[in-house]
C-alpha positions as CSV (number, residue, x, y, z in Angstrom):
1,M,57.7,55.4,-8.0
2,R,58.8,59.0,-8.7
3,F,57.7,60.9,-11.8
4,L,59.1,64.1,-13.1
5,R,56.8,67.0,-13.4
6,R,56.9,69.4,-16.3
7,S,58.9,71.7,-14.1
8,G,61.7,69.0,-13.7
9,T,61.3,68.5,-9.9
10,A,60.7,65.1,-8.3
11,T,57.4,64.4,-6.7
12,E,56.7,62.0,-3.7
13,D,54.9,58.6,-4.2
14,T,51.2,58.8,-4.3
15,P,48.7,56.1,-3.2
16,D,47.7,55.6,-6.9
17,N,51.3,54.8,-7.8
18,D,51.6,52.2,-4.9
19,A,48.3,50.6,-5.9
20,A,49.6,50.3,-9.5
21,E,52.8,48.6,-8.3
22,V,50.9,46.0,-6.2
23,A,48.5,45.2,-9.1
24,E,51.5,44.7,-11.4
25,S,53.2,42.4,-9.0
26,V,50.0,40.3,-8.5
27,E,49.5,40.1,-12.2
28,S,53.1,38.9,-12.8
29,H,52.6,36.1,-10.2
30,T,49.3,35.0,-11.6
31,R,50.9,34.6,-15.0
32,G,53.3,32.1,-13.6
33,V,56.4,34.4,-13.7
34,T,58.7,33.6,-10.8
35,P,61.0,36.3,-9.8
36,A,64.7,35.6,-10.2
37,K,66.6,34.6,-7.1
38,G,69.9,36.0,-8.4
39,R,71.7,32.6,-8.3
40,A,71.3,29.1,-9.6
41,T,69.8,26.4,-7.4
42,P,72.6,24.1,-6.2
43,K,72.5,20.5,-7.1
44,R,71.7,17.8,-4.5
45,R,75.2,16.3,-4.8
46,E,76.8,19.7,-4.2
47,A,74.6,20.4,-1.2
48,E,75.4,17.1,0.4
49,G,79.1,17.6,-0.3
50,K,79.0,20.9,1.5
51,R,77.2,19.4,4.5
52,R,79.5,16.4,4.8
53,G,82.7,18.0,3.8
54,P,85.4,16.7,1.4
55,V,85.7,12.9,1.2
56,A,89.1,11.6,2.4
57,P,91.2,9.7,-0.1
58,P,91.7,6.0,0.4
59,P,94.6,4.9,2.6
60,R,97.8,4.3,0.6
61,T,99.6,2.1,3.1
62,T,98.7,-0.4,5.7
63,R,100.0,1.8,8.5
64,E,97.7,4.6,7.3
65,A,94.7,2.3,7.3
66,M,95.5,1.1,10.8
67,R,95.8,4.7,12.0
68,R,92.4,5.6,10.6
69,N,90.8,2.5,12.2
70,K,92.3,3.6,15.5
71,E,90.9,7.1,15.1
72,L,87.5,5.6,14.3
73,R,87.6,3.4,17.4
74,K,88.4,6.4,19.5
75,A,85.5,8.3,18.0
76,N,83.2,5.4,18.7
77,P,81.7,5.9,22.2
78,K,81.5,2.1,22.8
79,S,84.4,0.6,24.6
80,K,86.3,-2.5,23.5
81,E,84.6,-4.5,26.4
82,E,81.2,-3.4,25.2
83,R,81.8,-4.4,21.6
84,R,83.2,-7.7,22.8
85,S,80.1,-8.2,25.1
86,A,77.7,-7.4,22.2
87,A,79.5,-9.9,19.9
88,K,79.3,-12.6,22.6
89,E,75.6,-11.9,23.0
90,R,75.0,-12.2,19.2
91,Q,77.0,-15.5,19.2
92,A,75.0,-16.9,22.1
93,R,71.6,-15.9,20.5
94,M,72.7,-17.5,17.2
95,A,73.7,-20.7,19.0
96,A,70.4,-20.7,20.7
97,G,68.6,-20.6,17.4
98,D,67.1,-17.0,17.7
99,D,65.7,-16.3,14.2
100,R,66.7,-12.6,14.4
101,Y,70.4,-13.5,14.6
102,L,70.6,-16.5,12.3
103,L,72.1,-16.5,8.8
104,A,69.6,-16.4,5.9
105,R,70.2,-20.1,5.2
106,D,69.2,-21.1,8.7
107,K,66.1,-18.9,9.2
108,G,62.6,-20.2,9.2
109,P,60.6,-22.9,10.9
110,V,61.3,-25.4,8.1
111,K,65.0,-25.2,8.6
112,A,64.6,-25.4,12.4
113,Y,62.6,-28.6,11.9
114,V,65.2,-30.1,9.5
115,R,67.9,-29.4,12.1
116,D,65.9,-31.1,14.8
117,V,65.3,-34.2,12.6
118,V,69.0,-34.4,11.7
119,D,70.2,-33.9,15.3
120,S,67.8,-36.5,16.7
121,R,69.7,-39.3,14.9
122,R,73.2,-40.6,14.8
123,N,74.3,-40.4,11.2
124,L,77.2,-42.1,9.4
125,L,77.9,-38.6,7.8
126,G,79.0,-37.5,11.3
127,L,82.3,-39.4,10.6
128,F,83.1,-37.3,7.5
129,M,85.6,-35.0,9.1
130,P,87.3,-37.7,11.2
131,L,87.5,-39.8,8.0
132,A,89.3,-36.9,6.2
133,V,91.8,-36.7,9.0
134,L,92.3,-40.5,8.7
135,V,93.0,-40.2,5.0
136,F,95.6,-37.5,5.6
137,V,97.4,-39.5,8.2
138,A,97.3,-42.6,6.0
139,L,99.1,-40.8,3.3
140,L,101.9,-39.9,5.6
141,V,102.5,-43.6,6.6
142,P,105.5,-45.0,4.6
143,Y,103.9,-48.4,4.2
144,P,102.1,-49.0,0.8
145,R,99.9,-51.8,2.1
146,I,98.5,-49.7,5.0
147,Q,97.9,-46.9,2.5
148,Q,96.0,-49.3,0.2
149,Y,93.8,-50.6,3.0
150,A,93.2,-47.1,4.3
151,T,92.2,-45.8,0.8
152,L,89.9,-48.8,0.3
153,L,88.2,-48.3,3.6
154,C,87.8,-44.5,3.1
155,T,86.3,-45.1,-0.4
156,L,83.7,-47.5,0.9
157,M,82.9,-45.2,3.8
158,L,82.4,-42.2,1.4
159,L,80.1,-44.3,-0.8
160,A,78.1,-45.3,2.2
161,M,77.9,-41.7,3.3
162,V,76.7,-40.5,-0.1
163,V,73.9,-43.1,-0.2
164,E,72.9,-42.4,3.4
165,G,72.9,-38.6,2.7
166,F,70.7,-39.0,-0.4
167,L,68.2,-41.3,1.3
168,S,68.1,-39.1,4.4
169,G,67.6,-36.0,2.4
170,R,64.6,-37.4,0.6
171,R,63.1,-38.6,3.8
172,I,63.5,-35.3,5.6
173,A,62.2,-33.3,2.6
174,K,59.1,-35.5,2.7
175,L,58.6,-35.0,6.4
176,A,59.0,-31.3,6.0
177,R,56.3,-31.2,3.3
178,E,54.0,-33.1,5.6
179,K,54.8,-30.9,8.6
180,F,54.5,-27.6,6.7
181,P,51.9,-28.1,3.9
182,K,51.5,-24.4,3.3
183,E,55.3,-23.8,2.9
184,T,57.2,-24.2,-0.4
185,V,59.7,-26.9,0.3
186,N,62.4,-27.4,-2.2
187,G,63.6,-31.0,-2.1
188,R,67.1,-30.4,-3.3
189,S,67.7,-27.4,-1.0
190,I,66.4,-29.2,2.0
191,G,68.3,-32.4,1.2
192,W,71.5,-30.5,0.8
193,Y,70.9,-28.6,4.0
194,A,70.3,-31.8,5.9
195,F,73.4,-33.4,4.3
196,V,75.7,-30.5,5.4
197,R,74.2,-30.5,8.9
198,A,74.7,-34.2,9.3
199,S,78.3,-34.1,8.0
200,Q,79.4,-31.7,10.8
201,I,80.6,-32.8,14.1
202,R,77.8,-32.5,16.6
203,K,79.6,-30.2,19.0
204,L,80.5,-27.8,16.2
205,R,77.1,-27.5,14.7
206,M,75.6,-24.0,14.6
207,P,72.9,-23.4,15.8
208,K,73.5,-25.8,18.6
209,P,71.3,-29.0,18.6
210,R,68.1,-28.6,20.6
211,V,67.4,-32.3,20.8
212,K,69.4,-35.4,21.8
213,P,70.0,-38.5,19.7
214,G,66.9,-40.7,20.0
215,D,64.5,-37.9,20.9
216,A,61.2,-37.8,19.1
217,V,60.6,-34.8,16.8
218,S,57.0,-33.9,16.2
């Protein structure tokens, strides 16, 4: 700092003045006074917006959405063949029963055991989808007597399927509790899972069956 002498001329800084400035600065910091930065601290949202740039508005037309998807595919380094190959690999692993690629409803050793038990038997529920097709065809036939017989047959088959599904679900839930005593087995959930599995055509089941009809499941 510069001080004026009595004569009115400026003097150079002295070591005593420098020491006083340092002491004053240290004292201000020890008191918890933070020197001003000269500008306000930007908010996190503003900082992220500056880094990412402005957000594009949503597409207004289907053509614009298709154009954006095309641009994203071009920006993606993976080719169409690579994406198709990755999708096929995921599908194959899911069909094989790989737990990492299964849906949440199919994961776990308990669900795998239930699938094996269902797949090891021939169930009347396996005719559910063909029966639905038969009902549709019967409604198109212009003969009332054939429609009546077809409706009666389908009603009896549906009742038999419901009874079989209920009894099979209880039996499989009991077997699952005995197989996995430390696991929490919900009887309704397991019974419904077994019912849905059994009602599907064997070739269309996912994951694919690991056992054949008649095989013993331990």
